[in-house]
N, C-alpha and C positions, 0 to 999 in steps of 0.2 A: 504492500497499500504506500502512495506516494504520500511521502509528509507536505503537509501547508505546509508553506514561509506566507510573511504577513507583505505586504504592498510595499513599505517602504523600504524595504530588502531586497528585491526587483530592481533589476539593471533599466535604466532609462527604453534602451533599445526596446529590449525583451515588452517592456510593456507598454509602445507604440504598437509591437508585435500584436499581443494580444486587445489593444484595443480597436486593430483593424478587422481581426477577424473575429470579433464580439459585435462588431460594428455590422459584420458581412450576416454572421446569424442572423442577429434577427430583423434584419432586411430582408433577408432570403424566409424566413418564417414568419415575419411577421404581412409580406402579401401571400403568403401564401393563407396564412391565419382570413388575413381579407378576403380572398375569392372564397374561401367556403365559405365565411359569414354572408358572402350575396348569395350563392348558392342557396345554400341553408330556408335564407330569406325568400328567398324567387319560389324556392317550393312547397315552403313553409303558406303564403299566400295563392299559390296559380295551385295548387294537388290541396288534397285529404287529409295531409299530413299535418297534426298536431299544434298550433300554436307555440305554446307551451318547450319547444325545443327548439324551438330562437333563443330561448339562453343559454343551450349550451356552447356557440364561435363564443360569444364574450364574457361566459365564465373559460372558457380553455385562454383567453387571451390572461388571464391572470399567469399561467407559466411563464409569462416571459420577463413578469417580473421580478424576478433575480437577476437574468442580465442584465435589466438596467440601472438595478441595486449597483451591481459587479462594476460596469460601464463605467457609472455613477463615480466611483470612490477608482477606478482610476483614472478619471480626467480631470479628477480635485489633488491626486497624488503629483500628475504629470502636471497641473497649475503650482503645485507647491514649490516641484523641483525648480520649474520655470521662473520663479517669481526669485530662490534664494542665490542664481544663478545670476 
């Protein structure tokens, strides 16, 4: 099992790599989630699908919350390091 390291202990270059990969993953997953939400909303109103199922894509967007928190922490650490320089 890999040992967790503090963000302050990670070199700047690696933080930029993590930031870039995290942004790419959030963008990709966000777009897929947005398309799935649109499809479910369309199906809910055009077919006999129960309207309560529209809650599912909105609640599944909460799965992106930890990634946004991590990205925010990385951005804050990079901003702090740039201010010190």
